[in-house]
Structure formats: C-alpha cells, structure tokens
C-alpha positions in Angstrom: 12.6 -0.1 -14.7 14.4 -1.7 -12.0 13.3 -5.2 -10.7 11.6 -5.6 -7.8 7.8 -6.0 -6.2 5.3 -3.5 -8.2 1.7 -3.2 -7.4 -1.3 -1.0 -8.7 -3.3 1.2 -6.7 -6.9 0.2 -7.7 -9.2 3.1 -5.7 -7.8 6.6 -5.6 -7.8 7.0 -1.8 -5.4 9.5 -1.6 -5.4 12.9 -3.7 -2.6 12.8 -6.6 -2.5 9.1 -6.5 -3.5 7.3 -10.4 -5.7 4.4 -10.1 -4.1 1.2 -12.0 -0.6 3.0 -12.1 2.0 0.8 -10.9 3.9 1.8 -8.0 7.0 0.0 -6.5 6.5 -1.5 -3.1 9.1 0.0 -0.8 7.9 -2.0 2.1 5.1 -3.9 3.6 3.3 -3.6 7.2 0.2 -5.9 8.3 -2.7 -3.4 6.7 -0.6 -1.7 4.1 2.0 -0.3 1.9 4.7 1.8 1.5 4.6 3.0 -2.1 7.5 5.0 -4.2 5.7 8.1 -5.9 7.9 7.9 -8.4 9.4 11.3 -7.9 11.7 10.4 -4.9 9.0 10.5 -2.5 6.7 7.7 -0.9 3.1 7.0 0.5 1.3 4.6 2.0 -1.8 2.8 1.1 -4.2 0.3 2.5 -3.6 -3.2 1.0 -7.4 -3.5 0.3 -6.9 -0.5 -1.9 -4.5 -2.4 -4.4 -5.1 -5.0 -6.9 -2.3 -7.5 -7.9 1.3 -7.7 -7.2 3.9 -8.0 -9.9 7.4 -9.0 -8.8 10.5 -8.7 -11.4 10.8 -6.6 -14.2 7.8 -4.5 -14.7 8.7 -3.5 -18.2 9.1 -7.4 -19.8 6.2 -8.9 -17.3 3.9 -6.5 -18.5 4.9 -6.9 -22.3 3.6 -10.4 -22.0 0.9 -10.1 -19.4 -1.2 -8.1 -21.7 -0.9 -10.8 -24.8 -4.1 -12.9 -24.0 -3.2 -15.6 -26.4 0.3 -16.0 -25.3 1.7 -19.5 -25.2 4.2 -20.2 -22.5 5.3 -23.3 -23.8 5.6 -22.7 -27.2 5.9 -19.0 -27.3 6.9 -17.5 -30.9 10.4 -16.9 -30.3 10.6 -20.8 -30.2 9.6 -20.9 -33.6 12.2 -21.7 -35.8 11.3 -22.0 -39.1 8.2 -23.3 -41.1 6.2 -23.1 -38.1 8.7 -25.8 -36.5 9.1 -25.0 -32.9 12.1 -26.5 -30.7 9.9 -28.9 -29.5 9.8 -30.6 -32.3 13.4 -30.3 -33.7 14.4 -31.9 -30.2 12.1 -34.7 -30.2 13.4 -35.2 -33.8 16.8 -34.8 -33.1 17.2 -36.5 -29.6 16.6 -40.6 -29.1 13.2 -41.6 -27.5 15.2 -41.9 -24.3 17.2 -38.8 -24.3 14.1 -36.9 -25.2 12.1 -38.5 -21.9 15.1 -37.1 -19.8 14.4 -33.5 -21.1 10.9 -33.6 -20.6 11.4 -34.9 -17.0 14.2 -32.3 -16.5 11.8 -29.5 -17.5 9.4 -30.8 -15.0 12.0 -31.1 -12.3 13.2 -27.5 -12.8 9.5 -25.9 -13.1 8.6 -27.7 -9.8 11.9 -26.8 -8.2 11.7 -23.0 -9.0 7.9 -23.2 -8.2 6.9 -19.4 -7.7 10.7 -18.2 -7.1 11.1 -16.8 -10.6 10.7 -13.1 -10.7 7.6 -12.3 -12.6 6.4 -15.4 -13.0 3.5 -17.1 -11.1 3.1 -20.2 -9.6 0.1 -21.0 -12.0 2.1 -20.3 -14.6 4.9 -22.5 -13.7 2.4 -25.1 -12.5 0.8 -25.1 -16.2 3.8 -25.7 -17.2 4.6 -28.6 -15.2 1.2 -29.9 -16.4 1.8 -29.4 -19.9 5.2 -31.1 -19.9 3.7 -33.9 -17.7 1.2 -34.0 -20.5 3.5 -34.4 -23.5 5.6 -37.3 -21.3 2.5 -39.1 -21.1 1.9 -38.6 -24.6 5.2 -39.9 -25.6 5.2 -42.8 -23.5 1.9 -43.9 -25.1 3.1 -43.7 -28.5 
C-alpha cells in the first residue's frame, strides 16, 4: 500500500462506507476529508465522524500498532542471541565516553525528528527520548 495519510471512519454516515476500515486521505478541508474509496473513486466525510490518523506505510504501521506489549526501545529484532540486545552489546563494546555519546546522539536524533517520521507519533518519539535520558542518567550514576 502506498505511503500517505490514512484514517478510519468511525460512524457509518454514508451508505457503502465500512466503519473502522482504513481510507487514504486525498484532501483535507476545514470540516471534512476527501477519502479514496479504493475503487478509483472518492467520497467526502465529516471530520467528526472519523477516528485516528496514521501517516506513512499503513501495512507496516498496523503490523506494530496492534502489538500491545511492543517495546519500541528494545524490540525483538534487536535481540541478537541469548536474550542479549544491541544496547547491552554496545555498552560492553564501547568505552564509557563513547556509550554516553551514543545515548546523547539518540536523544538528539529523536528530538530533531519529533513527529516527522511517517508512522511514528510524537508521543512515541517522546517516549524514546525519555527512555534514553533515563538510561543516560543511570549510566552517569553508576
């Protein structure tokens, strides 16, 4: 599915519209969205009848969105072997000064991109910032 902005229609105000299905936003007006119907056509729907907006690659975003226990700081794909994650290996492989620099770099990265990565919410980026700040604080206190 092509990247873009997607939204759900929560209340079926128009015949043929499937509630809670994701529709691509084609245009946004003051009180309504123009949405793609998936068959080459479009329709308008009031904003107050819509749910949340997802931005980016819809299939990729939804794959992770519904995993309630998904850990965005230490996701499963960073577990390398014997439940050892990339952060643990980096901490052991880098000097203390290098590791602190890595943590500061991640904090800065998430601050700079805050809310601009497709499919990532501002809240998720802020959570990552706070987590790296906490790891940095713990690192300095040890």
